[in-house]
C-alpha distance (Angstrom), angle and dihedral (degrees) to the residues before:
residue distance angle dihedral
M1 . . .
E2 3.78 . .
V3 3.88 91.7 .
Y4 3.69 91.6 52.2
V5 3.91 91.8 50.7
Q6 3.85 91.5 50.5
S7 3.83 91.3 47.0
S8 3.75 89.9 49.9
K9 3.83 94.0 48.8
F10 3.83 89.9 47.5
K11 3.88 89.9 54.5
I12 3.73 92.0 47.7
M13 3.85 91.1 49.6
K14 3.75 90.3 45.6
K15 3.90 91.5 52.3
L16 3.84 90.4 47.8
L17 3.71 92.3 51.8
L18 3.79 91.4 49.0
I19 3.73 92.6 49.5
L20 3.86 90.5 48.5
A21 3.77 91.4 49.7
M22 3.82 91.5 50.0
L23 3.85 89.6 50.3
V24 3.75 92.3 50.2
G25 3.88 90.6 48.8
I26 3.80 90.9 49.9
G27 3.83 90.1 47.9
V28 3.73 94.6 49.4
G29 3.83 91.5 44.7
T30 3.87 92.1 51.2
Y31 3.92 90.4 44.5
A32 3.88 92.5 51.6
R33 3.75 95.7 43.8
D34 3.85 116.7 134.8
N35 3.88 114.8 -120.6
Y36 3.85 125.9 -142.0
A37 3.82 129.8 -154.5
H38 3.79 134.8 176.3
D39 3.90 99.4 -139.9
A40 3.72 140.7 46.8
S41 3.80 94.3 -107.6
V42 3.78 93.4 98.2
L43 3.84 91.5 56.5
P44 3.75 127.7 97.3
Q45 3.87 114.9 -101.2
A46 3.84 91.0 -108.8
A47 3.84 91.4 57.8
K48 3.68 92.1 45.7
V49 3.92 92.5 52.3
T50 3.91 89.3 46.8
I51 3.73 91.2 53.6
S52 3.88 95.3 45.9
K53 3.76 94.1 46.4
N54 3.84 97.4 47.6
F55 3.77 109.9 28.9
K56 3.80 137.9 52.7
A57 3.82 93.7 -162.6
N58 3.68 121.2 92.0
V59 3.92 126.3 -125.2
S60 3.79 110.7 -87.3
L61 3.92 98.5 176.1
V62 3.71 138.6 0.9
K63 3.81 120.3 -162.5
I64 3.81 112.1 -164.6
D65 3.89 108.4 -155.1
K66 3.77 113.6 -153.0
T67 3.75 131.5 -169.6
L68 3.73 115.6 -163.4
G69 3.68 91.3 -15.8
Q70 3.90 95.1 -53.8
I71 3.76 119.9 109.7
K72 3.81 109.3 -107.4
E73 3.78 99.9 178.2
Y74 3.85 146.5 -26.3
E75 3.81 120.6 -120.5
V76 3.78 111.7 -159.7
I77 3.69 130.3 -169.3
L78 3.76 120.5 -167.1
T79 3.74 127.3 -150.4
D80 3.78 90.8 -104.8
G81 3.76 91.1 56.7
T82 3.79 98.2 -103.5
E83 3.79 113.8 144.1
I84 3.79 122.4 -149.2
T85 3.77 126.7 -178.9
F86 3.89 121.1 -159.6
D87 3.75 131.3 -173.8
S88 3.79 120.9 -120.6
K89 3.80 91.4 -85.0
G90 3.81 94.5 53.1
N91 3.86 98.4 -102.3
W92 3.82 112.8 140.8
E93 3.76 117.2 -111.4
N94 3.77 105.3 170.8
V95 3.83 136.2 12.0
E96 3.88 123.0 -170.5
T97 3.84 128.7 177.5
S98 3.75 133.7 179.5
V99 3.84 116.0 -87.9
K100 3.83 90.1 -102.7
K101 3.80 91.2 59.9
S102 3.76 135.9 55.2
V103 3.83 133.7 -136.3
P104 3.75 107.2 -100.7
S105 3.88 112.2 -98.2
G106 3.88 90.7 -116.4
F107 3.71 90.2 76.6
I108 3.75 99.1 47.7
P109 3.91 121.8 83.7
K110 3.84 111.1 -129.2
G111 3.73 93.4 -117.5
V112 3.84 89.4 57.6
S113 3.71 92.5 47.7
D114 3.80 94.5 47.1
Y115 3.88 91.0 49.2
V116 3.74 93.4 51.0
K117 3.86 92.4 48.2
K118 3.62 91.8 50.5
H119 3.81 103.7 40.9
H120 3.77 101.8 27.0
S121 3.88 106.9 29.5
G122 3.77 111.3 -180.0
A123 3.80 95.1 27.8
R124 3.83 120.3 106.3
I125 3.74 128.8 -144.5
V126 3.81 104.7 -114.6
G127 3.69 99.0 170.1
I128 3.76 138.4 26.9
E129 3.89 128.8 178.3
K130 3.72 127.9 -171.4
E131 3.75 110.2 -132.2
R132 3.85 130.8 -176.3
N133 3.87 91.6 -99.8
G134 3.80 100.1 31.1
Y135 3.73 140.6 -61.9
E136 3.78 138.2 -33.4
V137 3.87 110.9 -149.1
E138 3.77 126.4 -167.8
L139 3.93 120.0 -161.8
S140 3.77 130.5 -149.6
N141 3.77 87.7 -112.1
G142 3.82 90.3 61.3
I143 3.86 97.0 -104.6
D144 3.78 117.3 139.8
M145 3.84 120.8 -156.8
K146 3.77 138.1 -177.9
F147 3.77 122.7 -140.9
D148 3.85 130.0 177.5
K149 3.71 127.2 -113.7
E150 3.89 91.3 -84.8
G151 3.78 91.4 52.9
N152 3.90 96.5 -104.5
F153 3.81 114.9 149.2
Q154 3.91 112.7 -106.2
R155 3.75 106.7 170.2
Y156 3.77 150.4 -45.6
D157 3.60 113.1 -88.9
D158 3.89 131.0 -139.8
């Protein structure tokens, strides 16, 4: 009889632990859930200023990426299809346009712009991403390049 009681208690404890683990998982999942908005009101002021100064299109969708309940970044899609990623403080990290458009000049360091004009005339910059050591640039002809923080060409990227 004693073996049966211990086995039964073990099964009950096991079920309780499983239920507790599931509840914690659901709670963490809910807490870390991304949010969506259809206007710029949820963005930090710096992001709002960047959009208004550089783009004619309106905000279509904002995805707020969260990690452990803290905002990690904002992914913004404009009505013209342009995508901009901002960090939690509203500093831009990445801008991508369609192949028919160009990234506004305000995002492009002079050295990058000069290099593209000289070595890839006719191509437009359709994507730029800030990286730790500089910039990654994508051209309308499909070429990807790396530049340092000062805008000096480093290499072509795969």
